[in-house]
N, C-alpha and C positions, 0 to 999 in steps of 0.2 A: 622386325623394326616397327615401331609405332607410327601411326599416321602423322602425329605431330613432329616426330623426328624427321620423317620423309619430307614434310612441308618445309621445315627449317633448313634441311640440307639443300633443297631446291633454291630457297631464297639465298642461301649462302653462296651458291654457285654464281649468282649474279653480283653479289657484294661480299667477297671473301673476307673483308675486314669489318663487317658490320657487327659491332659489339652486341647489339640486341639479339641477333641470330646466334652468335657464339654463346652468349649467356643463356639463351633459351635452350640450346642444345645441351649445354652443361647441366642445366636444371632437369631436363628430361632424362638424361643418362643417370643422374643421381637418383631421380625418382624411381627408376627401374633397377637400381642397385649396381649399375655399371660405373663404379666410382673411379676407376682408372681413366676411362673416357671422359667422365665428368671433369676430373681434375685437369685433363689436357685442355678441355674447352674453357674451363675457368682461367687457366694460364693464358690462353690465347686472348680471352676477353680483357684480362688485366694488361697484357702486352699492347693491345690495340687501344685501350682506353682505361688508363689506371684510375680514372675517377669513378668507375663502376665499383663502388665500395662493397656492395653486397656480394660481388664475386669473391672477395676475400672471405667473407663470412661463410658462404656456402661451400667454398673450396675447403675451408677448415672442417665443415661438417662431413664432407666426403673423406677427408683425411682421417678424421676421428672414426668414421664408420669402418675404415680399413685398419684401424688399430694404431694409427700413427699420431698419438696425442701430442708428441713433441713438435712435429711439423705443423700440426693444427695450431698450436700455441704460437709458433713463429709467424704463420701467415696471419693470424689474428692481430698480432702486434704490428705487423706491417700494414694491415688494413686499418687499424686504429690510428696509426700515425698518418696515413693518407686521408682518412675521413676528417681528422682534426685539421690537417693542413688545408683542406677544402672548405672547412666550416660546415661540414655535413653533420650537424649535431645528432640527428636521429640515428644515422648509421653508426656514428661513434659510440652512442649510448648502447645500441644493440650489440655491437662488436665487443665493447667493454664488458657487458654483462656475460656474454658467452665466454670471453677470456677468463673472467673471474670464476666462472663455473668450472672451467678446465684446470685452473691452477689452485 
């Protein structure tokens, strides 16, 4: 286990619903190719704070890495809708670009 993962796990013990820690763990697991774990942490991030629009984007990347393009498209569509509803134009644009690249 990487040092960053260990540190984030310790932080998460004190604040189990901290979206920053959940998202950070998801990113770290994705970085080392453990996409199932990454997806689980992206899901938790979205559940705790659905305004974390980039969690949708990066969850889709992990899904695509696992070969599940259809689910990646579905999560990007949900993320795009969420980003637009929040007025997060930057996230909406990036999610939209990725969505168009997959479809």
